[in-house]
Backbone as a chain_set.jsonl record, in Angstrom:
{"seq": "XXXXXXXXXXXXXXXXXXXXXXXXXXXXXXXXXXXXXXXXXXXXXXXXXXXXXXXXXXXXXXXXXXXXXXXXXXXXXXXXXXXXXXXXXXXXXXXXXXXXXXXXXXXXXXXXXXXXXXXXXXXXXXXXXXXXXXXXXXXXXXXXXXXXXXXXXXXXXXXXXXXXXXXXXXXXXXXXXXXXXXXXXXXXXXXXX", "coords": {"N": [[29.476, -32.695, -3.58], [26.864, -31.248, -4.592], [25.451, -28.519, -5.054], [27.932, -25.402, -5.929], [27.979, -22.557, -3.305], [28.325, -20.132, -3.995], [26.93, -19.81, -6.563], [24.846, -20.654, -6.36], [23.83, -18.778, -4.155], [24.06, -16.496, -5.752], [22.088, -16.673, -7.878], [19.687, -16.843, -6.233], [19.721, -14.285, -5.031], [19.28, -12.522, -7.344], [16.867, -13.699, -7.651], [15.622, -12.613, -5.502], [15.574, -9.803, -5.84], [14.295, -9.078, -8.304], [11.937, -9.348, -6.997], [11.864, -7.159, -5.33], [12.426, -5.251, -7.257], [9.45, -5.808, -8.389], [7.671, -4.834, -6.372], [9.152, -1.969, -5.807], [7.671, -1.305, -8.766], [4.878, -1.37, -8.019], [4.685, 0.071, -6.235], [5.722, 2.708, -7.149], [3.605, 2.736, -9.859], [1.074, 1.998, -8.354], [1.243, 4.859, -7.149], [1.668, 6.901, -8.99], [-0.801, 6.577, -10.511], [-2.824, 7.214, -8.899], [-1.919, 10.308, -8.33], [-2.666, 11.002, -10.805], [-4.863, 10.789, -11.389], [-6.245, 12.044, -9.45], [-5.672, 15.058, -10.011], [-7.024, 15.488, -12.118], [-9.947, 14.853, -11.488], [-9.168, 17.491, -9.715], [-8.812, 19.687, -11.972], [-11.041, 19.072, -14.003], [-13.202, 19.348, -12.527], [-13.035, 22.208, -11.893], [-14.439, 22.909, -14.081], [-17.321, 22.001, -14.41], [-21.136, 23.172, -14.102], [-22.087, 23.094, -12.212], [-21.404, 23.697, -8.901], [-22.054, 22.314, -6.39], [-22.211, 19.083, -7.432], [-20.158, 18.717, -8.626], [-18.135, 19.008, -6.575], [-19.283, 16.964, -5.202], [-18.77, 14.782, -6.574], [-16.088, 14.91, -6.754], [-15.596, 14.383, -4.037], [-16.405, 11.814, -4.274], [-14.986, 10.863, -5.785], [-12.372, 10.475, -4.287], [-12.966, 9.133, -2.057], [-13.094, 6.216, -3.552], [-10.497, 6.273, -4.558], [-8.848, 5.992, -1.994], [-9.645, 3.929, -1.593], [-8.885, 2.317, -3.609], [-5.833, 2.698, -2.753], [-5.591, 1.276, -0.45], [-6.266, -1.12, -1.194], [-3.972, -1.653, -2.499], [-2.168, -1.547, -0.619], [-2.511, -3.554, 0.844], [-1.98, -5.532, -1.077], [0.491, -5.162, -1.42], [1.608, -5.506, 1.214], [0.739, -8.197, 2.224], [1.415, -9.796, -0.15], [3.197, -9.448, -2.082], [5.421, -8.715, -0.873], [5.941, -10.543, 1.154], [7.125, -12.119, -0.291], [9.612, -11.045, -0.822], [11.009, -10.894, 1.118], [10.514, -13.919, 1.928], [12.736, -14.35, 0.373], [14.796, -13.029, 1.127], [14.716, -14.01, 3.943], [15.782, -16.632, 2.978], [18.53, -16.098, 1.543], [20.225, -15.651, 3.542], [20.082, -17.666, 5.527], [22.232, -18.836, 3.648], [24.006, -17.684, 3.211], [24.64, -18.341, 6.15], [25.593, -20.771, 6.178], [28.13, -20.197, 4.649], [29.876, -20.497, 5.793], [30.595, -22.587, 6.983], [30.95, -24.807, 4.704], [30.981, -24.035, 1.136], [29.509, -25.808, -0.356], [26.723, -26.733, -1.268], [23.687, -28.875, -0.519], [21.004, -29.043, -0.578], [18.224, -27.244, -2.186], [16.103, -24.743, -1.276], [14.413, -22.007, -1.473], [11.944, -21.666, -2.952], [10.582, -23.198, -1.074], [10.869, -21.218, 1.26], [10.467, -18.956, 0.932], [7.2, -19.799, 0.064], [6.427, -20.264, 2.627], [6.654, -17.688, 3.84], [5.261, -16.484, 2.918], [2.338, -17.348, 3.472], [2.628, -16.724, 5.618], [3.785, -18.362, 7.598], [5.789, -17.69, 9.179], [8.54, -17.867, 7.92], [10.961, -15.65, 7.832], [13.373, -13.231, 8.786], [14.79, -13.708, 11.894], [14.435, -10.932, 13.574], [14.901, -8.904, 16.272], [12.298, -6.671, 18.05], [12.668, -3.836, 17.56], [14.242, -3.586, 15.266], [12.828, -4.351, 13.198], [10.584, -2.606, 13.41], [11.489, -1.059, 12.483], [12.625, -1.267, 10.107], [10.247, -1.694, 9.176], [8.975, 0.905, 9.038], [9.961, 2.643, 6.701], [7.532, 1.457, 4.816], [5.007, 1.655, 5.769], [5.339, 4.621, 6.733], [4.83, 5.622, 3.615], [2.33, 4.751, 2.689], [0.703, 5.812, 4.235], [1.284, 8.526, 4.258], [0.237, 9.151, 1.599], [-2.654, 7.937, 2.014], [-3.855, 9.444, 4.197], [-4.219, 12.253, 2.86], [-5.246, 11.856, 0.792], [-7.671, 11.093, 2.055], [-8.047, 13.024, 3.279], [-8.652, 15.385, 0.735], [-11.088, 13.709, 0.323], [-12.479, 15.015, 2.518], [-12.05, 18.248, 2.591], [-13.14, 17.616, -0.171], [-16.438, 17.146, 0.487], [-17.23, 19.092, 2.625], [-16.545, 21.531, 1.197], [-18.389, 20.851, -1.053], [-20.665, 21.306, 0.637], [-20.782, 23.776, 0.952], [-21.142, 25.223, -1.379], [-23.879, 25.133, -1.568], [-25.474, 27.365, -2.009], [-29.163, 28.417, -3.013], [-31.371, 25.727, -1.653], [-30.764, 22.607, -2.453], [-31.862, 19.687, -4.321], [-32.164, 16.723, -2.655], [-29.556, 14.557, -3.247], [-28.493, 10.792, -4.166], [-25.427, 10.938, -4.575], [-25.259, 12.795, -2.259], [-26.479, 11.786, -0.075], [-24.874, 10.056, 0.352], [-22.658, 11.238, 1.127], [-23.412, 12.379, 3.525], [-23.294, 10.166, 5.037], [-21.601, 9.365, 5.263], [-19.477, 11.27, 6.187], [-20.853, 11.41, 8.726], [-19.629, 8.606, 9.682], [-17.07, 8.889, 9.018], [-16.316, 11.039, 11.15], [-17.198, 9.455, 13.527], [-15.675, 7.645, 13.759], [-13.105, 9.1, 13.77], [-13.792, 10.425, 16.573], [-13.913, 7.971, 17.923], [-10.751, 7.335, 17.882], [-10.136, 9.817, 18.718], [-9.454, 11.932, 18.231]], "CA": [[28.667, -33.492, -4.465], [25.623, -30.601, -4.391], [25.761, -26.759, -6.242], [28.432, -23.681, -5.364], [26.973, -22.183, -2.961], [28.394, -18.897, -3.879], [26.325, -19.841, -7.741], [23.344, -20.39, -5.751], [23.72, -17.511, -3.816], [23.663, -15.527, -6.931], [20.341, -16.832, -8.111], [18.838, -16.051, -4.592], [20.118, -12.711, -5.033], [18.734, -12.361, -8.42], [14.965, -13.646, -7.254], [15.201, -11.36, -4.755], [16.243, -8.078, -6.717], [13.093, -9.601, -9.191], [10.506, -9.621, -6.09], [12.128, -5.753, -4.604], [11.831, -4.475, -8.065], [8.164, -5.78, -8.203], [7.292, -3.638, -5.499], [9.084, -0.523, -5.855], [6.642, -0.474, -9.607], [3.699, -1.638, -7.543], [4.428, 1.332, -5.403], [5.259, 3.633, -7.835], [2.259, 3.299, -10.378], [0.162, 2.929, -8.146], [1.425, 6.886, -6.757], [1.382, 7.71, -10.065], [-2.444, 6.503, -10.797], [-2.912, 8.485, -7.949], [-1.375, 11.312, -8.552], [-3.054, 11.479, -12.058], [-6.562, 10.6, -11.507], [-6.334, 13.578, -8.377], [-5.108, 16.048, -10.843], [-7.59, 15.046, -13.18], [-10.619, 15.347, -10.412], [-9.116, 18.735, -9.577], [-9.121, 20.101, -13.146], [-12.24, 18.682, -14.492], [-14.002, 19.304, -11.081], [-13.713, 22.961, -11.524], [-15.139, 22.939, -15.061], [-18.398, 22.141, -13.904], [-21.558, 24.256, -13.593], [-23.197, 23.088, -10.951], [-20.063, 22.96, -7.921], [-22.055, 21.45, -5.705], [-22.354, 18.43, -8.185], [-18.366, 19.045, -9.274], [-17.559, 18.633, -5.393], [-19.471, 15.283, -4.793], [-18.169, 13.83, -7.585], [-14.72, 14.781, -6.232], [-15.455, 13.424, -2.878], [-17.155, 10.322, -4.574], [-13.093, 9.655, -6.364], [-11.187, 10.37, -3.403], [-13.565, 8.057, -1.634], [-12.937, 5.596, -4.346], [-8.9, 6.058, -4.346], [-8.663, 5.165, -0.73], [-10.241, 2.18, -0.881], [-7.667, 1.764, -3.997], [-4.966, 2.643, -2.237], [-5.869, -0.227, 0.721], [-6.158, -2.429, -1.668], [-2.654, -1.848, -3.179], [-1.511, -1.301, 0.334], [-2.824, -5.238, 1.16], [-1.112, -6.855, -1.821], [2.206, -5.086, -0.769], [2.243, -6.101, 2.405], [-0.014, -9.268, 2.302], [1.961, -10.514, -0.712], [4.571, -9.008, -2.79], [6.683, -7.993, 0.562], [6.088, -11.576, 1.471], [8.063, -12.711, -1.756], [10.629, -10.712, -0.837], [11.222, -11.52, 2.745], [11.198, -15.193, 2.009], [13.834, -15.205, -0.462], [16.12, -12.726, 1.568], [15.222, -15.771, 4.221], [16.781, -17.894, 2.306], [19.537, -16.106, 1.134], [20.78, -15.036, 5.27], [20.603, -19.186, 5.897], [22.966, -19.952, 2.154], [25.309, -16.818, 4.138], [25.332, -18.692, 7.312], [26.365, -22.145, 5.536], [28.844, -20.056, 4.129], [31.118, -20.022, 7.866], [30.875, -23.892, 7.409], [30.833, -24.943, 3.279], [31.328, -23.995, -0.18], [28.7, -26.854, -1.217], [24.983, -26.633, -1.104], [22.781, -29.94, -1.641], [19.249, -28.499, -1.048], [17.866, -25.903, -2.443], [15.07, -24.269, -0.329], [14.052, -20.58, -1.919], [10.711, -21.374, -2.476], [9.903, -23.383, 0.39], [11.06, -20.365, 2.557], [8.965, -17.634, 0.171], [5.502, -20.074, 0.45], [6.323, -19.843, 4.3], [6.856, -16.537, 3.935], [3.642, -15.413, 1.907], [1.736, -18.515, 3.919], [2.689, -16.384, 6.857], [4.621, -19.659, 8.367], [7.347, -17.446, 10.039], [9.746, -18.134, 6.837], [11.13, -14.031, 7.891], [14.407, -13.401, 9.418], [14.298, -13.198, 12.823], [14.892, -9.671, 13.891], [13.851, -7.7, 17.524], [11.272, -6.198, 17.647], [13.039, -2.282, 16.988], [14.751, -3.58, 13.855], [12.05, -4.92, 12.235], [10.193, -1.613, 13.261], [12.718, 0.257, 11.593], [12.756, -1.98, 8.195], [8.868, -1.589, 8.489], [8.581, 1.962, 8.913], [9.443, 3.715, 5.761], [6.611, 1.347, 3.906], [3.845, 2.503, 6.347], [4.919, 5.915, 6.508], [4.467, 5.694, 2.355], [1.017, 4.947, 2.62], [-0.421, 6.216, 5.411], [0.612, 9.882, 3.647], [-0.758, 8.951, 0.543], [-3.897, 8.008, 2.388], [-3.937, 10.652, 4.816], [-4.3, 12.864, 2.135], [-6.853, 11.125, 0.251], [-9.214, 11.355, 3.33], [-7.577, 15.12, 3.511], [-9.005, 15.552, -0.285], [-12.636, 13.242, 0.434], [-13.329, 15.554, 3.256], [-12.414, 18.777, 1.562], [-14.318, 18.364, -1.17], [-17.307, 17.238, 1.377], [-17.245, 20.277, 3.342], [-17.022, 22.009, -0.361], [-20.063, 20.302, -1.484], [-22.075, 21.805, 1.416], [-20.29, 25.464, 1.176], [-21.723, 25.414, -2.331], [-25.385, 24.938, -1.538], [-26.414, 28.151, -1.509], [-30.096, 28.042, -2.614], [-31.434, 24.493, -1.217], [-30.516, 21.688, -3.282], [-32.521, 18.333, -4.082], [-31.112, 15.486, -2.454], [-29.048, 13.369, -4.329], [-28.052, 9.808, -4.123], [-24.766, 11.295, -3.702], [-25.688, 14.26, -1.071], [-27.144, 10.834, 1.221], [-23.682, 9.1, 0.751], [-21.738, 12.049, 2.071], [-23.953, 12.27, 4.892], [-23.101, 8.898, 5.896], [-19.817, 9.186, 5.331], [-19.274, 12.267, 7.004], [-20.921, 10.762, 9.79], [-18.763, 7.588, 9.812], [-15.901, 9.394, 9.472], [-17.148, 11.505, 12.459], [-17.194, 8.842, 14.951], [-14.218, 7.323, 14.047], [-12.449, 10.371, 14.57], [-13.875, 10.454, 17.978], [-12.979, 6.758, 18.759], [-9.415, 7.818, 17.928], [-9.485, 10.29, 20.114], [-9.251, 12.925, 17.531]], "C": [[27.169, -32.12, -3.941], [26.157, -29.317, -5.331], [26.781, -25.933, -5.293], [28.109, -22.827, -4.785], [26.972, -20.343, -3.328], [26.885, -18.283, -5.787], [24.255, -19.497, -7.185], [22.82, -19.615, -5.18], [23.115, -16.28, -4.351], [22.298, -14.86, -7.836], [19.324, -16.489, -7.221], [18.972, -14.698, -5.419], [19.638, -12.118, -5.714], [17.177, -12.271, -8.232], [14.723, -12.23, -6.476], [15.369, -9.719, -5.305], [15.133, -8.315, -7.644], [11.728, -8.805, -8.297], [10.687, -7.724, -5.709], [11.502, -5.061, -5.947], [9.81, -4.388, -8.617], [7.206, -5.166, -7.365], [8.173, -2.432, -5.642], [7.9, -0.171, -7.717], [5.736, -0.633, -9.191], [3.776, -0.143, -6.915], [4.297, 2.338, -6.182], [4.315, 4.112, -9.27], [1.601, 3.513, -10.102], [0.092, 4.692, -7.395], [0.902, 7.624, -7.534], [-0.211, 8.025, -10.996], [-3.305, 7.641, -9.791], [-3.281, 9.68, -8.188], [-2.58, 11.484, -9.601], [-4.285, 11.83, -12.218], [-6.821, 11.681, -10.382], [-5.877, 14.815, -8.755], [-6.612, 16.005, -11.737], [-8.919, 15.572, -12.819], [-10.207, 17.417, -10.282], [-9.401, 20.247, -10.766], [-10.116, 20.37, -14.038], [-13.822, 19.491, -13.168], [-14.365, 21.174, -10.935], [-14.21, 23.838, -13.319], [-16.67, 22.714, -15.019], [-19.363, 23.133, -13.652], [-22.251, 24.165, -12.792], [-22.255, 22.312, -9.866], [-20.628, 22.232, -6.999], [-21.749, 19.847, -6.132], [-20.512, 17.801, -8.373], [-18.112, 18.646, -7.484], [-17.594, 17.516, -4.781], [-19.165, 14.482, -5.673], [-16.381, 13.581, -7.017], [-15.065, 13.837, -5.371], [-15.133, 11.751, -3.0], [-15.205, 9.833, -5.063], [-12.102, 9.731, -5.265], [-11.84, 9.24, -2.336], [-12.711, 6.889, -2.074], [-11.426, 5.299, -4.557], [-8.489, 5.965, -3.217], [-9.087, 3.887, -0.582], [-9.264, 1.145, -2.168], [-6.696, 1.777, -2.868], [-4.981, 1.932, -0.863], [-5.708, -0.856, 0.225], [-4.647, -2.961, -2.055], [-1.831, -1.886, -1.839], [-1.355, -3.359, 1.22], [-1.8, -5.704, 0.246], [-0.011, -6.664, -1.674], [1.956, -5.966, 0.286], [1.95, -7.17, 3.307], [0.849, -10.37, 1.456], [3.391, -11.062, -0.932], [6.023, -8.659, -1.532], [7.448, -9.166, 1.022], [7.411, -12.271, 0.638], [9.064, -12.694, -1.654], [11.217, -11.075, 0.688], [11.348, -12.683, 2.968], [12.333, -15.011, 1.496], [15.24, -14.292, -0.061], [16.698, -13.894, 3.114], [16.377, -16.889, 4.008], [18.416, -17.365, 1.924], [20.693, -15.392, 2.72], [20.996, -16.718, 5.073], [22.071, -18.682, 4.44], [24.667, -18.919, 3.631], [25.594, -17.187, 5.306], [26.124, -20.045, 7.314], [27.668, -21.319, 4.942], [30.067, -20.333, 4.768], [31.559, -21.828, 7.171], [31.217, -24.582, 6.251], [30.628, -24.065, 1.714], [30.51, -24.661, -0.835], [27.66, -26.785, -0.795], [24.539, -28.043, -1.671], [21.292, -29.42, -1.299], [19.33, -26.814, -1.033], [16.331, -25.634, -1.784], [14.307, -23.179, -0.814], [12.348, -21.243, -1.712], [9.72, -22.027, -1.495], [9.863, -22.257, 1.156], [9.952, -19.026, 1.519], [7.742, -18.312, -0.29], [5.335, -19.996, 1.633], [6.015, -19.099, 4.404], [5.114, -16.025, 3.722], [2.296, -16.125, 3.137], [2.005, -17.969, 5.956], [3.02, -17.475, 8.351], [5.798, -18.605, 9.164], [8.752, -17.436, 9.257], [10.49, -16.436, 6.977], [12.821, -14.532, 8.625], [14.442, -12.917, 11.147], [14.766, -12.058, 13.821], [14.369, -9.279, 15.588], [13.606, -6.721, 16.795], [11.565, -4.843, 17.075], [13.415, -2.222, 15.162], [13.588, -3.653, 13.146], [11.111, -3.92, 11.992], [10.322, -0.508, 12.116], [12.542, 0.247, 10.245], [11.109, -1.334, 7.771], [8.554, -0.043, 8.598], [8.459, 2.572, 7.763], [7.837, 2.876, 5.003], [5.589, 1.779, 4.748], [3.947, 3.875, 6.803], [4.386, 6.533, 4.855], [3.155, 5.265, 2.044], [0.434, 5.531, 3.467], [-0.213, 7.965, 4.694], [-0.187, 10.242, 3.099], [-2.354, 9.284, 0.953], [-4.09, 9.103, 3.419], [-4.707, 12.012, 3.709], [-5.298, 12.776, 0.802], [-8.113, 11.471, 0.842], [-9.183, 12.987, 3.277], [-8.762, 15.541, 2.234], [-11.091, 15.182, -0.121], [-12.677, 14.492, 1.129], [-13.44, 17.212, 2.846], [-13.234, 18.789, 0.702], [-16.009, 17.988, -0.361], [-17.868, 18.507, 1.759], [-17.664, 21.666, 2.094], [-18.089, 22.533, -1.173], [-21.054, 21.36, -0.669], [-21.816, 23.133, 1.426], [-20.998, 25.935, -0.364], [-23.109, 25.349, -2.274], [-26.139, 26.201, -1.608], [-27.965, 28.385, -1.746], [-30.302, 26.691, -2.207], [-31.866, 24.05, -2.466], [-31.581, 20.741, -3.056], [-31.692, 17.656, -2.842], [-30.871, 14.505, -2.975], [-28.908, 12.252, -3.929], [-26.558, 10.055, -3.182], [-24.247, 12.099, -2.103], [-26.001, 12.56, 0.237], [-25.926, 10.336, 1.71], [-22.988, 10.039, 1.292], [-22.056, 11.86, 3.729], [-23.443, 11.209, 5.675], [-21.629, 8.976, 5.791], [-18.766, 10.316, 6.644], [-19.353, 11.535, 8.329], [-20.537, 9.947, 10.476], [-17.69, 8.041, 10.22], [-15.51, 10.391, 11.028], [-16.527, 10.464, 13.506], [-15.766, 8.079, 14.493], [-13.088, 7.781, 14.524], [-12.45, 10.516, 15.649], [-13.77, 8.984, 18.595], [-11.324, 6.775, 18.424], [-8.918, 8.564, 19.13], [-8.971, 11.782, 19.568], [-10.083, 14.099, 17.529]], "O": [[26.606, -32.297, -2.86], [27.1, -29.296, -6.121], [26.548, -25.789, -4.093], [27.784, -21.888, -5.511], [26.084, -19.526, -3.082], [26.313, -17.227, -6.057], [23.257, -18.809, -7.402], [21.613, -19.405, -5.301], [22.287, -15.464, -3.945], [21.8, -13.798, -8.207], [18.267, -15.921, -7.494], [18.255, -14.308, -6.341], [19.295, -11.011, -5.3], [16.424, -11.328, -8.48], [14.022, -11.241, -6.689], [15.113, -8.676, -4.703], [14.86, -7.155, -7.953], [10.876, -8.022, -8.716], [9.678, -7.027, -5.823], [10.428, -4.459, -5.935], [9.142, -3.432, -9.011], [6.026, -5.019, -7.684], [7.36, -1.519, -5.498], [7.427, 0.951, -7.896], [4.969, 0.027, -9.891], [2.908, 0.693, -7.163], [3.248, 2.98, -6.234], [4.224, 5.254, -9.718], [0.934, 4.47, -10.495], [-0.883, 5.425, -7.224], [0.112, 8.554, -7.372], [-0.627, 8.954, -11.688], [-4.113, 8.543, -10.01], [-4.413, 10.155, -8.274], [-3.525, 12.158, -9.189], [-4.784, 12.751, -12.865], [-7.894, 12.254, -10.568], [-5.67, 15.668, -7.891], [-7.122, 17.125, -11.737], [-9.333, 16.54, -13.457], [-10.911, 18.331, -10.711], [-9.924, 21.338, -10.544], [-10.25, 21.394, -14.709], [-14.972, 19.918, -13.273], [-15.321, 21.636, -10.312], [-14.259, 25.046, -13.553], [-17.274, 23.454, -15.796], [-18.925, 24.106, -13.039], [-23.088, 25.022, -12.505], [-22.141, 21.094, -9.725], [-19.893, 21.347, -6.56], [-21.082, 19.219, -5.311], [-19.994, 16.694, -8.232], [-17.789, 17.458, -7.456], [-16.721, 16.977, -4.102], [-19.348, 13.286, -5.444], [-15.71, 12.554, -6.92], [-14.961, 12.64, -5.638], [-14.391, 10.926, -2.469], [-14.509, 8.867, -4.752], [-11.059, 9.081, -5.331], [-11.032, 8.47, -1.818], [-11.793, 6.478, -1.365], [-11.094, 4.126, -4.726], [-7.275, 5.777, -3.307], [-8.928, 3.035, 0.293], [-8.957, -0.042, -2.058], [-6.753, 0.864, -2.044], [-4.027, 2.272, -0.163], [-4.923, -1.683, 0.688], [-4.2, -4.106, -1.997], [-0.685, -2.308, -1.989], [-0.485, -3.994, 1.815], [-0.791, -6.246, 0.697], [0.774, -7.612, -1.712], [2.123, -7.179, 0.154], [2.367, -7.36, 4.449], [1.079, -11.493, 1.904], [4.165, -11.957, -0.593], [7.234, -8.455, -1.626], [8.652, -9.266, 1.254], [8.423, -12.805, 1.093], [9.808, -13.606, -2.016], [12.197, -11.817, 0.748], [12.053, -13.025, 3.917], [13.231, -15.538, 2.153], [16.36, -14.495, -0.53], [17.79, -14.358, 3.441], [17.263, -17.552, 4.547], [19.372, -18.136, 2.012], [21.752, -14.771, 2.619], [22.02, -17.086, 4.497], [22.91, -17.947, 4.96], [25.597, -19.283, 4.351], [26.589, -16.694, 5.838], [26.997, -20.391, 8.111], [28.507, -22.186, 4.698], [31.161, -20.371, 4.205], [32.726, -22.151, 6.947], [32.119, -25.337, 6.613], [29.61, -23.372, 1.727], [30.488, -24.373, -2.032], [27.645, -26.769, 0.435], [24.802, -28.441, -2.806], [20.477, -29.597, -2.204], [19.883, -25.859, -0.488], [15.482, -26.516, -1.916], [13.135, -23.41, -0.514], [11.715, -21.288, -0.657], [8.584, -21.685, -1.17], [8.841, -22.131, 1.831], [8.857, -18.515, 1.749], [7.051, -17.632, -1.05], [4.211, -19.682, 2.024], [4.968, -19.048, 5.048], [4.235, -15.409, 4.324], [1.424, -15.371, 3.567], [1.723, -18.529, 7.015], [2.68, -17.411, 9.533], [6.71, -19.187, 9.752], [9.826, -17.103, 9.759], [10.515, -15.947, 5.847], [13.273, -15.649, 8.874], [14.103, -11.783, 11.485], [15.445, -12.344, 14.808], [13.194, -9.541, 15.847], [14.025, -6.136, 15.796], [10.853, -4.509, 16.127], [13.13, -1.438, 14.258], [13.448, -2.741, 12.331], [10.606, -3.864, 10.871], [9.736, 0.298, 11.393], [12.376, 1.159, 9.436], [10.744, -0.785, 6.732], [7.5, 0.165, 7.996], [7.381, 3.065, 7.43], [6.98, 3.681, 4.641], [5.079, 2.707, 4.121], [2.94, 4.435, 7.239], [3.737, 7.572, 4.74], [2.854, 5.487, 0.871], [-0.741, 5.76, 3.179], [-1.216, 8.667, 4.562], [-1.068, 11.066, 3.344], [-3.077, 10.213, 0.595], [-4.964, 9.815, 2.925], [-5.759, 12.557, 4.042], [-5.869, 13.622, 0.115], [-9.165, 11.929, 0.398], [-10.07, 13.84, 3.246], [-9.808, 16.025, 2.667], [-12.029, 15.952, -0.328], [-12.961, 15.381, 0.326], [-14.573, 17.679, 2.729], [-14.057, 19.696, 0.58], [-16.87, 18.762, -0.78], [-18.898, 18.945, 1.247], [-18.621, 22.441, 2.081], [-18.518, 23.58, -1.658], [-21.949, 22.044, -1.165], [-22.695, 23.809, 1.963], [-21.387, 27.102, -0.42], [-23.557, 25.627, -3.386], [-27.334, 26.207, -1.312], [-28.468, 28.622, -0.649], [-29.229, 26.109, -2.366], [-32.691, 24.49, -3.266], [-32.219, 20.731, -2.004], [-30.723, 18.147, -2.263], [-31.666, 13.599, -3.225], [-29.287, 12.347, -2.761], [-26.315, 9.759, -2.012], [-23.328, 11.98, -1.293], [-25.553, 12.61, 1.383], [-25.669, 10.14, 2.898], [-22.491, 9.576, 2.318], [-21.403, 11.453, 4.69], [-23.182, 11.339, 6.871], [-20.751, 8.463, 6.485], [-17.873, 10.144, 7.474], [-18.384, 11.121, 8.964], [-20.742, 9.995, 11.689], [-17.211, 7.861, 11.34], [-14.507, 10.28, 11.733], [-15.518, 10.679, 14.177], [-14.815, 8.164, 15.27], [-12.289, 7.288, 15.32], [-11.366, 10.763, 16.177], [-13.535, 8.894, 19.8], [-10.743, 5.862, 19.01], [-8.062, 8.382, 19.996], [-8.301, 12.587, 20.215], [-9.808, 15.049, 16.796]]}, "num_chains": 1, "name": "protein.A"}
């Protein structure tokens, strides 16, 4: 009675691969968007007549891209990756069952995925070192791009200040960058950097 375990395993595997494809597309398309917009900023920033304003706009774009990158990170870590984790947990349970039976009576992949997304612990129980190794690549991917965006922001702010030979009137962007620079300096001080 039930379904052949191998057939159910194949369906579960197809679902896990679908989630994996979604994650890869999310990451590559977000990275392409950040790279394209950063390139456009550097190209069009050089054509402006007022260098200070060009650098201020570049800093604003880098700041917005950093916020966009954080939003992508949250979607990845808090939703899409959990979908994949739940599907993998279901596959691993099936593989354990295969030691005892070749038929399955209960299909529970949706429950495992739902619990993983809700944070209910439906993920393989690995030791900390293994979980760290599995997550390290994702963290490094997001951190490298985030640091580059913050670097672009910081460089643009510094350049906007260096390109103000004659005294310039203060603009709302200048006030924003002054505040952002103070917040960033305070944050770096708290980190001890």
